C-alpha positions in Angstrom: 0.0 0.0 0.0 2.9 2.3 0.8 4.3 1.7 -2.6 1.0 2.5 -4.2 0.9 5.8 -2.3 4.4 6.7 -3.5 3.5 5.9 -7.1 0.3 7.9 -6.9 2.1 10.8 -5.3 4.7 10.7 -8.0 2.1 10.7 -10.8 0.3 13.6 -9.1 3.5 15.6 -8.9 4.3 14.8 -12.5 0.9 15.9 -13.7 1.2 19.1 -11.6 4.6 19.9 -13.1 3.4 19.2 -16.6 0.3 21.3 -16.2 2.3 24.2 -14.7 4.8 24.1 -17.6 2.1 24.2 -20.1 0.4 27.1 -18.4 3.7 28.9 -18.2 4.2 28.4 -21.9 0.8 29.8 -22.8 0.6 32.6 -20.3 -0.1 36.1 -21.5 0.9 37.8 -18.3 3.9 40.2 -18.5 4.7 41.8 -15.1 4.1 45.6 -15.0 2.1 45.5 -18.3 -1.6 45.1 -19.1 -2.8 43.1 -22.1 -4.9 45.4 -24.4 -5.1 43.4 -27.6 -4.1 40.0 -28.7 -4.5 37.5 -31.6 -3.8 33.9 -30.6 -5.2 32.6 -34.0 -7.3 30.1 -32.0 -10.4 30.5 -34.2 -11.5 29.1 -37.6 -10.1 30.7 -40.7 -13.6 32.2 -41.5 -13.1 34.5 -38.5 -9.8 35.9 -39.6 -11.2 39.0 -41.3 -12.8 40.1 -37.9 -9.2 40.9 -36.9 -7.3 41.5 -40.2 -7.8 42.9 -43.7 -6.3 41.5 -46.9 -4.4 43.7 -49.2 -4.5 42.1 -52.7 -2.9 42.5 -56.1 0.5 43.6 -57.2 0.4 47.1 -55.6 2.0 50.1 -57.2 5.2 49.0 -58.9 5.3 45.8 -56.9 4.3 47.4 -53.6 6.9 50.1 -54.2 9.7 47.6 -54.0 9.6 45.9 -57.4 8.2 42.7 -55.8 7.1 39.7 -57.9 4.2 38.2 -56.0 0.5 38.7 -56.4 -1.2 39.0 -53.0 -4.5 37.1 -52.6 -6.9 36.0 -49.9 -6.1 32.3 -50.6 -2.6 32.0 -49.2 -3.4 31.8 -45.5 -4.4 29.0 -43.2 -4.8 28.6 -39.5 -3.1 25.4 -38.3 -2.9 24.3 -34.7 -3.3 27.8 -33.4 -0.9 29.5 -35.8 -1.5 31.7 -38.7 0.4 30.4 -41.8 1.1 32.6 -44.7 2.3 30.6 -47.8 4.2 31.9 -50.8 3.5 29.6 -53.8 4.8 29.3 -57.3 2.7 27.5 -59.9 5.4 27.3 -62.5 8.9 28.8 -63.2 8.8 31.9 -61.0 8.2 35.1 -63.0 7.9 38.8 -62.2 4.3 39.8 -61.7 3.0 37.3 -64.2 0.7 35.4 -61.9 3.1 32.6 -61.2 3.8 33.6 -57.6 1.1 34.2 -55.0 1.2 35.1 -51.3 -0.7 37.1 -48.7 -0.5 40.5 -46.9 -2.6 41.3 -43.9 -3.2 44.6 -42.0 -5.2 45.7 -38.9 -6.1 49.1 -40.4 -9.5 50.2 -39.2 -9.6 47.2 -36.8 -6.7 47.9 -34.4 -4.1 50.6 -33.9 -1.6 51.3 -31.2 -0.2 54.5 -29.7 2.9 55.3 -27.7 3.2 53.5 -24.4 2.8 50.0 -25.7 4.9 46.8 -26.0 4.2 44.3 -28.8 5.3 40.7 -28.5 5.0 38.2 -31.4 6.1 34.6 -31.8 7.1 33.9 -35.4 8.9 31.2 -37.4 10.3 32.4 -40.7 10.7 30.9 -44.2 14.0 30.8 -46.1 15.4 30.9 -49.6 16.8 33.3 -52.1 14.3 36.1 -52.9 12.0 35.2 -49.9 11.2 38.3 -47.8 9.0 37.9 -44.7 8.1 41.0 -42.6 6.2 42.1 -39.5 5.9 45.8 -39.5 3.7 48.9 -38.9 2.6 52.0 -40.8 1.2 55.3 -39.4 -2.6 55.2 -39.4 -2.7 58.4 -41.4 -0.9 56.7 -44.3 -3.8 57.1 -46.6 -4.1 60.8 -46.1 -0.4 62.0 -45.9 1.4 59.1 -47.6 4.7 57.4 -47.1 7.2 58.1 -45.5 5.6 61.1 -43.8 3.3 58.7 -41.9 6.2 56.8 -40.5 7.1 53.1 -40.8 8.5 50.7 -38.1 9.9 47.4 -39.4 9.8 45.1 -36.4 11.3 42.3 -38.4 12.5 41.8 -41.9 14.5 38.9 -43.3 15.9 38.5 -46.8 16.2 34.8 -47.3 19.1 33.0 -48.8 21.0 29.7 -49.0 21.1 28.3 -45.4 24.5 26.9 -46.0 26.4 29.5 -48.0 25.4 32.8 -46.4 24.1 34.4 -43.2 20.8 35.8 -44.6 18.7 33.3 -42.8 20.4 34.1 -39.5 20.0 37.9 -39.9 17.1 40.0 -38.6 16.7 43.6 -39.9 14.8 46.2 -38.0 14.3 49.8 -39.3 12.4 53.0 -38.8 11.5 55.3 -41.8 10.2 58.8 -41.8 10.1 62.1 -43.8 13.0 64.4 -42.8 11.2 67.3 -44.6 7.9 66.7 -42.7 6.6 70.2 -43.3 7.4 70.2 -47.0 5.6 68.7 -50.0 9.0 67.5 -51.2 9.7 64.6 -48.9 13.2 63.5 -47.9 13.2 59.9 -47.0 15.2 59.2 -43.8 15.8 55.9 -42.0 17.6 54.4 -39.1 18.0 50.7 -38.2 20.3 47.9 -37.5 20.5 44.2 -38.0 21.4 41.3 -35.7 22.9 37.9 -36.6 21.8 35.0 -34.5 23.4 31.6 -34.1 20.6 29.4 -35.5 18.6 30.0 -38.7 15.5 32.0 -38.2 13.7 29.2 -40.1 14.7 26.5 -37.7 12.4 27.5 -34.8 10.0 30.2 -33.5 11.5 33.4 -32.1 10.0 36.2 -30.0 10.0 39.5 -31.8 9.3 42.6 -29.8 8.6 46.3 -30.3 8.6 48.8 -27.5 6.8 52.0 -28.7 7.4 54.5 -25.9 6.7 58.2 -25.6 10.4 59.0 -25.9 11.9 56.1 -27.9 11.3 53.0 -29.8 13.2 49.7 -29.6 13.0 46.3 -31.2 14.2 43.0 -29.8 14.6 39.4 -30.7 14.3 36.8 -27.9 14.9 39.7 -25.4 18.0 40.9 -27.1 18.0 44.5 -28.4 18.2 45.0 -32.2 18.0 48.7 -32.3 16.9 51.7 -30.2 16.0 55.2 -31.4 15.4 58.4 -29.4 12.1 60.1 -30.5 12.2 63.0 -28.0 13.4 65.8 -30.3 13.8 66.7 -34.0 11.8 66.0 -37.1 11.8 62.3 -36.3 9.4 63.0 -33.4 6.4 63.8 -35.6 5.3 60.4 -36.9 6.5 58.4 -33.9 4.0 60.0 -31.5 1.0 58.9 -33.6 -1.1 55.8 -33.9 0.2 52.9 -36.1 -1.4 49.7 -37.5 0.2 46.3 -37.9 1.1 44.5 -41.1 2.1 40.9 -41.8 3.3 39.8 -45.2 5.5 37.3 -47.1 7.0 38.9 -50.3 9.0 37.3 -53.0 11.6 39.1 -55.1 12.2 42.9 -55.1 15.0 45.4 -55.1 16.3 44.4 -51.7 16.2 40.6 -51.5 16.7 40.1 -55.2 15.1 37.6 -57.5 14.3 34.0 -56.6 16.5 31.5 -58.4 15.9 28.0 -59.7 17.2 26.7 -56.4 14.5 28.7 -54.4 12.1 26.1 -53.1 8.3 26.7 -53.1 6.0 26.7 -51.2 7.6 28.8 -48.4 5.7 29.4 -45.1 5.7 32.0 -42.4 4.2 30.9 -39.1 2.7 33.4 -36.6 1.8 31.8 -33.3 0.5 35.0 -31.6 0.7 38.8 -31.4 0.1 40.5 -28.1 0.0 44.2 -27.3 0.6 45.5 -23.8 0.2 48.9 -22.1 1.4 50.1 -18.7 
């Protein structure tokens, strides 16, 4: 009987530990911060547009970047609590000829954030030459004053490459963009950002990407390590980065920065988003 007691006690402790670990993994609590918006992608795909909008087509000159893909509403899934954006090629990849499709989603009109927030996202990235995943934000007044006057915050960008021959799949880029001639009709594009190289490929596992959008600075991080930090207290840079922004998720293919996909680029490529959580003090 004593042995049975010990066995039952051990099983009880094991279940307790397992449950606690699972709860810890799924917790949304961040000490000192209050959760104000979240998307855990724990709903059917038919409910996605309650939270997100699709932007479709080729955009203006390949979304301003000479990108190849056509954005559609058909390249997303929700699988086991993650949003999956898939870039597909139906034949030999071609530039804006319908052969490459993907998806781009925004929260414009459904959610925007203002200074004083912290955004956490858990994302696993694709890889391959010409593959360009991004999680970023544009000023909510974008439609009225245009880019870059509205401001842009790139929380994460990665330009994919060969996982063996270069560091592209290990490198996260994070950048802020604005108009240095804010009060003039002749805009002067300005930007500041940095990149960070990590040990493992960004396509091997999920990573936590973070934006701190404070009243006096903005900062981006990967897995708690700072990528870049920018003072927004003074100067022309202040103007856009004290205004509301909306979120964007997309998986581009080709373009001026990542370059063209090659015959070695494998399709389909998938970007997995486990969650996005927004906190406020």
